[in-house]
N, C-alpha and C positions, 0 to 999 in steps of 0.2 A: 580709509579705504579697506583696511583689514576688518573693520567692524562690519561693513556691508557684506563682506564675504562670509563672516561668521553668522550674521543674521540670516543671509540667504540659506546657508547650510542648516540653520535651525528650523527655518520654515519648511525646507525640503524634508527634514526628519519628521516634523509634525505631520506633514501630508502622508508620509509613508506609514507612520505608526498609528493611524486612526484604527479603532477597533473594527473588526469584520462584523457586519450586521448579520442577523439571522437570514435575511433574504439572500445575501451574498453566499452564505454557507450552503443554503438550499440549492442555489444555482450551481455552485461548485460541485456539490454532490451529484446533481443531475448530469453535469459534464463527465464526472467520473464513472457514470454508469454506461457510457458509450465505449465499446471496445476500441482499442488502439488509441483513441483520443485520450483516454484516461492515463495512459502511460506518458504521452507527450505532455499533457497538462501537469502531471505529477513531477516530471523532470523540470519543466519550465518554472513552476512555482517554488521549487527548491531554491532558486536563485533570484527570482524577481518578485517584487511586491512587498506586502506587509510582513513585518517580522513574525507576527503570530502565524500567518499562513506559511511562511518559509519554515518555521520550526515544526509545524504540523506535518508538512510533507517530508522533512528530513527524518522526523520520528517514524513516519509511515515506512520509509525506505529502510530504516534501521530495523524496525520490527519485521518487515518482510524478509530481510537478509537473515535475521536470527531464526525465524520460522522455517525458512528454506534449509538452513544448515541443520537444524534439529530434525527436520523431515528426512534429509539426505542421510544423516547419521543413523537414524532409526531404520530406514530402508536397507542400508548396508548391513546393519546388525541382523535384521530380519532375514535378509538374503543369505548371508554367510553362515548363519547359525542353522540353516536348513529348515527354518520355519516355513518357508514358502512352499516346500513340497507337501507338508502336512496341510497347509492352507488350501492348496490346489485340490488335494484329495477330498478334503471336507467340502469345498465348493462344488465339486462334481457330484458328490453325494446329495447335497442340498438341491442342486439343479434337477437331478433325476427324480427327486421326491415331489417336485412341484407339478401338480396336474396342469396340463395345457388344455385349455378349452377355447375353441374358436367358434 
């Protein structure tokens, strides 16, 4: 009886661990291009499905968290160093130099 359980678990694992085909990746990327749906799909696939797909989405969330942290730290450094004031002055100068033609 225990052998049947272990065999069933093995077949379940084989079904889950099949490689993701190119067509499946393309379909997944098409889903990820739809706003709001992409966030839901990314959260769901972190926990459900193929191990390869789960690892991809976990890595994507980790990379997004790292990029967000680096961006936030950079923005704080830029803001508190007073660089934003110089940037605003430069931006105003550039905007006034652009000829507007309608």
